[in-house]
C-alpha positions as CSV (number, residue, x, y, z in Angstrom):
1,X,8.9,-112.3,118.5
2,X,6.7,-115.2,119.5
3,X,3.7,-113.6,117.7
4,X,5.8,-113.7,114.6
5,X,6.6,-117.3,115.1
6,X,2.9,-118.1,115.5
7,X,1.9,-116.3,112.2
8,X,4.9,-117.9,110.4
9,X,3.7,-121.3,111.4
10,X,0.1,-120.5,110.2
11,X,1.5,-119.2,106.9
12,X,3.7,-122.2,106.3
13,X,1.2,-124.9,107.4
14,X,-1.8,-123.6,105.5
15,X,-0.7,-124.9,102.0
16,X,0.3,-128.2,103.6
17,X,-3.2,-128.5,105.2
18,X,-4.9,-127.8,101.9
19,X,-2.7,-130.5,100.2
20,X,-3.5,-133.0,102.8
21,X,-7.3,-132.4,102.5
22,X,-7.3,-132.8,98.7
23,X,-5.0,-135.9,98.7
24,X,-6.7,-139.3,99.4
25,X,-5.0,-141.2,102.3
26,X,-5.1,-144.7,103.7
27,X,-5.4,-145.3,107.4
28,X,-1.7,-145.4,108.1
29,X,-1.2,-141.9,106.5
30,X,-4.2,-140.6,108.4
31,X,-2.8,-141.8,111.7
32,X,0.6,-140.1,111.0
33,X,-1.1,-136.9,109.9
34,X,-3.2,-136.9,113.0
35,X,-0.2,-137.2,115.2
36,X,1.6,-134.5,113.3
37,X,-1.4,-132.2,113.5
38,X,-1.6,-132.6,117.2
39,X,2.1,-131.8,117.6
40,X,1.8,-128.7,115.4
41,X,-1.2,-127.4,117.2
42,X,0.7,-128.0,120.5
43,X,3.6,-125.9,119.3
44,X,1.3,-123.2,118.0
45,X,-0.5,-123.1,121.3
46,X,2.8,-122.5,123.1
47,X,3.8,-119.8,120.8
48,X,0.4,-118.1,121.1
49,X,0.6,-118.2,124.9
50,X,4.1,-116.7,124.8
51,X,2.9,-114.0,122.4
52,X,-0.2,-113.2,124.4
53,X,0.5,-114.1,128.0
54,X,-2.6,-112.5,129.5
55,X,-5.1,-114.0,127.0
56,X,-5.0,-117.5,128.4
57,X,-5.8,-116.6,132.0
């Protein structure tokens, strides 16, 4: 179940990442995007650990 969540997040966030890369941003938008990226990676890390519990040891 958690492995499915991980791949679903990857699938959903890939087009968003491409859109952000090709769109020019000012410093405020870059700051917000950075915080959102860190939060998303944090969530993806937790779902990956739950999906593969022995791989992080």
